[in-house]
N, C-alpha and C positions, 0 to 999 in steps of 0.2 A: 379427082382428088382435091380436097380442100386444104388450103394452107393454114397453118396454125402458128401465129406469131404474136402472143400476148405481150403486154408491157414488161412482164418479168423476164421474158426472153431477150427483149431489147436491152435491158439492164445487164443481163448475162453476156450479151455480145460486147458491150462496152468493157466489161471486166476482162473477158477473154481476148478482146481485140480482134475478133473475127466474126463474120456473119454466118448464120446457119438457119435452116428452115426445117420445120417438121411438117410433114404432109400426112394426112390421114389416108390409109389405103382404101381402095374401093370396097374390100371385104369388110373392113371396120365400119365404113360409112353405111354399107347395106345393113349390117347388124344393128347399128344405132337407129337407122330408120325403122327397122322391124320392131325393135324394142319400144320406140316412141309411138309407133302406130298402135301396138297392142296396149300400151299404157293409156293412151288417149281413148281408145275404144272401150276399155274396161271402165274408165271414169264416166264416159258418155253413157254407157249402158247402165251403170249404177244410178246415175242421175235420172235417166228415163224411167227405170223401174221404181225408184223412190217416188217420183211424181205420180206415177200410176197408182202405187200403193196408198199414197196419201189421199188421192181422190177416192179410191175404192173404200177405204176405211173411215174417212171423215167427210167425204163430199166436197172437200176443199180442192178447187181446180186451179193449179198453178200454171196451166198451159199457156195462158197469155203472157205471164211473166217469164217463164222458161223459154218460150219460143224465140226470143231474141238471142239467147245463148246457143240454142240449137241451130238457128240460122247462121250464126257466126261460125260455128264448128263446121257446118256443111259447106259454107263458102270457102273456108280454108282447105278443106278436103278437095273441093273442086279445083282450086289453084294447084294443088299437089298431084291429084290423080285424074282430073277431068270429070265431066258431068256423068258419063255412063258408069264409071267405076264408083263415083260417089253415090249414085242411085242404088247400087248394090250394097254399098256400105251402110247407107241409111236404112235400106230394107232390113239388113241384118240387125240393126239396133231397134228399129220400130216395129217390125212385122215378122220376125223369125219364129215367134211362138204362135201356134194355132190356138183356137178357142179352148181346146181340151188340154192345153199346156205342153203339147208335144212340139218338137222342133219341125218347122216347115222345111221342105226340100226345095232348093233353088233349081229351077229348070232353065238351062240356057237355050239360046236360039237353035243350037244343034240337037236339042232334045236330050241332052245329058243331064243327069240328076246329080246334085252336089249337096251333101249334108255338111254344113259349116257350123260346128259346135263352138269353136273358140275364136278369139281374135287372131290368133296365130294361123289357124286354118283359113280364115277370111283373108288375111294378109297374103298368104301364099297363093290363094286363088286369084286375088286382085293383081298380083305381080305377074301372073302367067297370062292374064288377059291382054289383048292387043289394044 
């Protein structure tokens, strides 16, 4: 649980003459992580699709320019989720669509198939992984 004690609370403590702390519940923290994960994935995915569309329609390749941003995003995910989970996340962004436009199925080491359509489905899959 994270402590939350912004300057406004410190002023309130002076006025009330007593100290208090507000802590975020683990449930609230998990929900916030899930929402942030999904938001970041949606934005990352839109940027990737936009770059590909620009290249397909005009021949302009922004890959060299955008790669710095993608590397930064991937590095932050590695810090949060580790290398193996980040490889799955990156696969979802970069490679989940087959040539014919259909969604690819992720097959895990235990030969189980997973169809991950949304960032939320990906998040839940990632959180269940060891």
